[in-house]
Structure formats: structure tokens, C-alpha cells
N, C-alpha and C positions, 0 to 999 in steps of 0.2 A: 446368020446374023448374030453379031455379038450382043451379049445381054449385059446390063449394067445395074448397079446398085447406087442410088442416090442417098447419101446419108445427110440428114438435116439435124443439127444440134440447136436447140432453141430454148427459150424461157419465156415466162410471162414478164411483161414490162415492169419495171419498178413502179409502184403505185397502180399497176394494172390489176385487173380481177383474174386470179389464177383459175378459178372455177370456169369463168366465162372463156378464158383463153383455151382450156381443155375442150370445153363444149364446142367452141368454134373449130378447133383444130380436128376434132373428131367427126363432128356431124356436118361441117361446111367445108373445111380446107381440104381434107383428103378426098372427098368425093370430087370436088372441083378439080383438083390436080389429076385425079385418075380418069377424068373425061378428056383430058388433053392428049392428043396423039402421041404415042410412045410410051405412055405412063400406064402400067397395067395393074398395079396393086400397091398397097402400102401397109405398114404396120408401125405402131408407136410403142415406145418404151419409156419408162421413168427410171432415172438413176437410183440405184439401190445403195450406193456408197457415195460418200461426199465427193463431189466432183465439181468441175468448172460450170457444166450446164446440167440442168435437171431433166431435160426431155431430148429423146432421140426419135426421129421418123426415118424409117428405111423405105424408100420407094423402089419399085421394080421398073426398070426402064428397057424397053425393047424397041430399039430404033436403029435404022442403018446409019444415021449420023447423030450421035449423042449430043455434040455440041449444038447443033440445030434445034434438037428437041428441048435442051435446056434454054436456049435463047427464046424459043417459042413460049415456053413456060413462064419465063422471066417477063416477057412482053404483056402477059395477060394479068399479072399481078396489079391488084387495084382496080380491075375492071368488073363488070357483071359476070364475066366468066370465072374470075378468081377474086372473090370478095375477101378483103383483109380486115383485121380488127386492130384497134389501137392497144389491145391487151397483149400483143406480142412484142418482145424486144427485138425488133428488126435489125437494129445496129449490132446486137450481139449475136445474131444467128450466123451459123457457119454451116457451109455446104460443101460436101466432097463427093465426087463421082468415081466409082471404081468399076472396072471391067470384071465380070464374073469369070474365073479361071477354072473353077471346079464345081461339081454338084456338091449340095451339102452332104457332109459325112455323118454317119450314125454308127454308133458302137453297137 
């Protein structure tokens, strides 16, 4: 079965509380997403060089139909299964999904 990485580029909302956004993302959102079928892990990053967005989350997706897994995830946003926060700039959030072609390379 193919494996995928879902990359989510996001920021705190303008006027939002960045510390609350990060707490929500780390303590609420990632566990909520990883309870959804097909989502098996996640890791977050903060941009170290000036960029368009400040934060990146990379989710592991292991599902026979990635489009169906993403649709299932999206359908849960804002429900008790995936609580959202007003501190995220949802309009500026970008999501990309890539199929894994190789194992990680180490030198």
C-alpha cells in the first residue's frame, strides 16, 4: 500500500494568540488528526529563515485511498473529533499531499 506525507503550512491568525495556537496544535490538533483512520503520525517545524509561513506540520498517511482519507479528515474539522481554534489562520493554510517514493536517506 502506498504511503503519503501530508504537508500543512500554517500560521497563527492575525490578532490571534500565537502561544495558544501552538499549544492547540501540539496538544489538541495533532492527537485529533492521528486518531483518524489512515493518519499514523505527525511532526511540526518552525521556519528558521524568513518565509511565507512560519509553521509546517508533516503527517504520515497510510491509507489505500489517500483522497478518501483526506476527505474524511476534512469532514471532521470543527467537530468534537477535531476541535479547531480561532487562533489559526485557516484561510492562509496550505495543504499538499505527496506519495513517498523512497525511504529516508542517511549519510
